[in-house]
C-alpha positions, -999 to 999 in steps of 0.1 A, spaced: 293 587 -124 302 585 -161 335 573 -174 345 609 -183 337 621 -148 357 592 -133 388 603 -152 383 640 -145 376 635 -108 405 611 -106 430 637 -117 414 662 -93 419 638 -65 456 632 -73 461 670 -75 444 675 -42 466 649 -25 497 663 -40 488 699 -29 482 688 7 516 669 7 535 699 -7 520 722 19 537 704 48 570 717 61 589 686 52 584 695 15 602 728 16 640 732 20 637 757 49 612 736 68 584 762 68 548 757 57 544 761 20 522 787 3 489 770 -7 489 786 -41 525 775 -47 516 740 -36 485 739 -58 503 753 -88 532 729 -85 510 698 -79 488 707 -109 519 713 -130 533 679 -120 501 659 -124 494 676 -157 531 669 -167 535 706 -176 566 718 -159 557 754 -153 569 765 -119 565 796 -98 595 787 -76 629 771 -83 622 734 -78 659 725 -70 663 750 -41 628 757 -29 617 721 -22 635 696 0 644 661 -12 609 649 0 592 677 -19 611 669 -50 603 632 -46 566 641 -43 567 662 -74 584 633 -93 558 608 -81 530 632 -92 546 635 -126 548 598 -129 512 594 -120 502 622 -144 523 608 -172 509 572 -169 474 585 -164 450 581 -135 433 550 -150 466 533 -157 478 538 -121 444 528 -106 442 496 -127 479 487 -119 472 490 -82 441 469 -85 461 442 -103 488 443 -75 462 436 -48 446 409 -70 413 427 -74 393 422 -106 378 452 -123 344 453 -139 332 462 -175 328 499 -167 364 501 -156 375 484 -188 356 510 -208 372 537 -187 407 524 -197 395 524 -233 383 560 -230 415 572 -214 436 558 -242 410 564 -269 415 529 -283 394 497 -283 413 471 -264 389 460 -237 397 423 -237 435 429 -232 433 457 -207 453 439 -179 481 428 -202 482 463 -217 486 479 -183 514 455 -174 532 462 -207 529 500 -201 544 498 -166 572 475 -178 579 497 -208 580 528 -186 605 513 -162 628 500 -190 630 535 -206 634 554 -174 661 530 -160 680 532 -193 679 570 -191 692 570 -156 722 549 -165 730 570 -196 729 603 -176 746 590 -145 782 596 -156 780 632 -166 759 642 -136 781 622 -112 812 637 -126 799 672 -118 780 666 -86 793 634 -71 777 599 -71 749 604 -47 736 638 -61 744 626 -96 722 596 -91 693 617 -79 697 641 -107 697 612 -132 666 597 -117 647 630 -115 655 641 -151 649 607 -166 614 603 -151 606 639 -159 617 635 -195 599 602 -201 567 617 -188 572 649 -207 569 668 -174 597 693 -180 607 697 -143 644 703 -137 664 706 -106 687 732 -122 677 769 -121 684 774 -158 669 740 -168 695 723 -190 713 753 -204 744 743 -185 744 710 -205 736 723 -240 770 712 -252 767 676 -238 756 652 -265 748 624 -240 725 646 -220 708 662 -250 703 629 -269 692 610 -238 666 636 -228 653 640 -264 651 603 -268 630 598 -237 608 627 -247 602 613 -282 594 578 -271 573 590 -241 553 613 -263 549 590 -293 524 568 -275 524 534 -258 505 517 -286 531 528 -312 560 514 -291 541 481 -285 534 478 -322 570 485 -331 581 459 -305 558 433 -321 572 441 -355 608 437 -343 599 405 -326 585 390 -358 615 402 -378 639 385 -353 618 353 -354 618 356 -393 582 349 -396 570 347 -432 537 365 -426 538 401 -436 534 425 -407 507 452 -414 512 484 -395 481 502 -382 470 536 -396 477 551 -362 514 541 -363 518 553 -398 503 587 -391 520 592 -357 555 582 -369 554 601 -402 540 633 -386 565 631 -357 594 628 -381 582 657 -403 576 680 -372 610 672 -357 628 679 -390 609 711 -398 612 723 -362 649 718 -361 655 735 -395 632 765 -388 645 771 -353 681 768 -365 676 796 -390 653 817 -368 679 818 -340 711 816 -361 721 853 -356 704 859 -323 729 873 -297 708 859 -269 707 823 -280 729 809 -308 756 834 -317 781 822 -291 777 785 -301 797 766 -326 779 748 -355 775 715 -337 761 732 -306 737 752 -327 724 721 -344 721 703 -311 703 733 -295 679 736 -325 672 698 -323 667 699 -286 642 728 -287 624 712 -316 618 681 -295 611 697 -262 587 723 -276 562 695 -283 552 692 -246 584 684 -227 594 718 -213 631 715 -209 653 742 -226 689 746 -235 685 783 -246 670 813 -228 633 813 -241 629 849 -231 657 859 -255 644 841 -285 635 859 -317 598 866 -324 601 841 -353 615 815 -329 587 821 -304 560 817 -330 576 784 -343 577 772 -307 541 781 -300 530 762 -332 550 731 -321 536 734 -285 500 737 -298 504 705 -319 520 686 -291 526 648 -289 506 618 -299 476 600 -285 482 576 -255 516 593 -250 527 613 -220 524 647 -238 496 671 -245 486 694 -273 459 687 -299 480 657 -309 498 647 -342 468 626 -354 444 656 -351 468 677 -372 469 650 -399 431 645 -399 425 683 -402 452 688 -429 439 658 -449 404 671 -446 415 704 -460 434 687 -488 403 667 -497 382 699 -499 407 716 -521 408 686 -545 370 683 -545 371 648 -529 341 637 -508 361 614 -486 392 619 -464 419 593 -473 450 585 -452 474 558 -464 446 542 -485 423 542 -456 390 562 -453 388 584 -422 354 580 -406 333 612 -403 328 610 -365 366 611 -362 368 642 -384 341 659 -363 360 650 -332 393 665 -346 375 697 -355 360 699 -320 394 694 -304 410 722 -324 380 745 -319 378 738 -282 415 743 -278 416 776 -296 386 789 -276 402 778 -243 435 795 -251 418 827 -263 396 830 -232 425 823 -208 448 848 -226 421 874 -225 415 869 -187 452 870 -178 458 900 -201 430 919 -183 445 910 -149 482 915 -158 479 946 -180 516 954 -175 529 922 -191 536 916 -228 507 901 -247 530 877 -266 545 864 -233 510 858 -219 499 839 -251 531 819 -249 524 810 -213 488 800 -219 497 778 -249 525 762 -229 501 755 -200 473 741 -222 496 719 -242 513 708 -210 547 719 -222 562 740 -194 583 765 -215 580 801 -204 593 835 -213 600 840 -176 567 855 -164 553 825 -144 567 836 -110 556 872 -116 519 863 -122 494 873 -96 477 845 -76 445 849 -96 464 846 -129 482 815 -115 448 800 -107 438 806 -144 470 788 -155 461 759 -131 427 756 -147 442 757 -182 468 730 -173 441 708 -160 419 712 -191 449 705 -213 457 673 -195 423 656 -192 414 668 -227 387 692 -239 364 665 -252 365 644 -220 360 675 -198 329 686 -218 316 651 -217 321 650 -179 302 683 -175 272 676 -198 271 638 -193 269 611 -219 250 618 -251 215 605 -254 206 586 -285 180 603 -307 156 587 -332 148 621 -348 164 627 -383 164 662 -395 162 674 -432 195 684 -449 200 719 -462 231 737 -477 245 770 -465 273 793 -476 307 785 -460 341 802 -465 
C-alpha cells in the first residue's frame, strides 16, 4: 500500500459511502429509492468538487440529501488526507512517518515536521472563510426566501464556493443574482481564496502578522506564492476582458445587461471558469469565442494545495517559462531569479501531456456513444469534468448511463491527479544504477 494508492483508495472510499447514502429514500425529495447511477454521479461530482449534475439538486434531493452532498464537497475540497489526519488528531491518535509523507504527497510540499499544525490551520482557515461567506450572503437570501431557508442557502453556497464545488440549490445556478454585487463578490472571493491554495494564504497571513508587529527583518516570499499570485491576477484580468468583448453583443448573454452588470458577469465567469462551476449567464448560449476562452480557463484551473482542479497555475508558468527559455537559447529555466529544477519541468510536461490524453480519449469515447450530440458540447463537458469545474452547455442530464460513467471516471482522475493515479497503478519507481549514453535527435 503505497502513499499514492492510499490517497486514490481514500477518495474511492468516500465516493462509495456517499453513493450508498444518496441511494436511500431519505435523500430524495419524494422519498423514493434513488437511481444508483444518479447517486454515483452526484457523489463523485461532490467529492471531486466538480458540480456537474444530472438532476436538479435543489428539487430532486431532500434536505438530508443536500446536506450529504455538502459534506461530501467539504471532504473533497479539504482532501482525504486532511480529513483523515484531522479526525486522528481529534481522537488523540498519533500518526506515523508514512502518514506524514502521505500528507506531504497530497499537498505536494515538504512540511513533514509541521503536519499537525498545518492541518489545524487549514481547518480553522476553512471555517473562518466559510462562516464569513455565510454572514455576507445571509441578508440577500433571507430577504428573498425567509430567514430559515435563507440561512440554509447561505451555508450551502458558501461551502460550495469555498471548496470550488459549484453545486447550487437554484435551477439556473446564480443567474437570478447576476445583478447582486454582494452575492457576486462574495462567491468570487470565496472561489479565489479557496482555489489559490492554503500555503499561499498561510504565507500571506504570516507576512501581514509581521507587518502589524513591525518587525525589522525583511519578509521573503516563496517562489510558489509569487508564481501563484501573479499568474492568478493575470488570468483573472485577461479572462474578464476577453469574456467581456466575446459576449458583448451576444443576445443570449450580455445584450440585455447594463455596463455594470456586463462587467460583473464577465468577472464572475472569469473567476468561476477556473474550477468553481457557478454561472450567472446561460453557458449554452455563449458565443464560440466565449466557450473556447472558458475551456482554456477551465483547463488551467486553480493552484496547488487549493480546492480547485485543472493543470494548475504553477504548471502553466513552468511550461511557458520553459518555452521562453528555449526561444531565447537559454539552458536553464528561471522564474523570479530562481532556477526551476529539471524534475519539476518533467513533472509539468507529464501533467499537461497526461491531461490532454485523458481529455482526448474521454471525448472520443463519449462522441462515439452520443453521436447525436455536438462535438464542442462534449469537449466542453469533458474538460469541465477533468478540471473539476462543473460548467456545462446543458448536455449532462441527456447523456446515456455509459457516458455518465465515463464522466465519473474523468472527474475522479481530475481530482486525484494524473501523476498520483499513475503512480498508484504502477507503484513507486525503483532506483536504477544504470546510466545510459546521451544522444541527440531532431525535435520540432
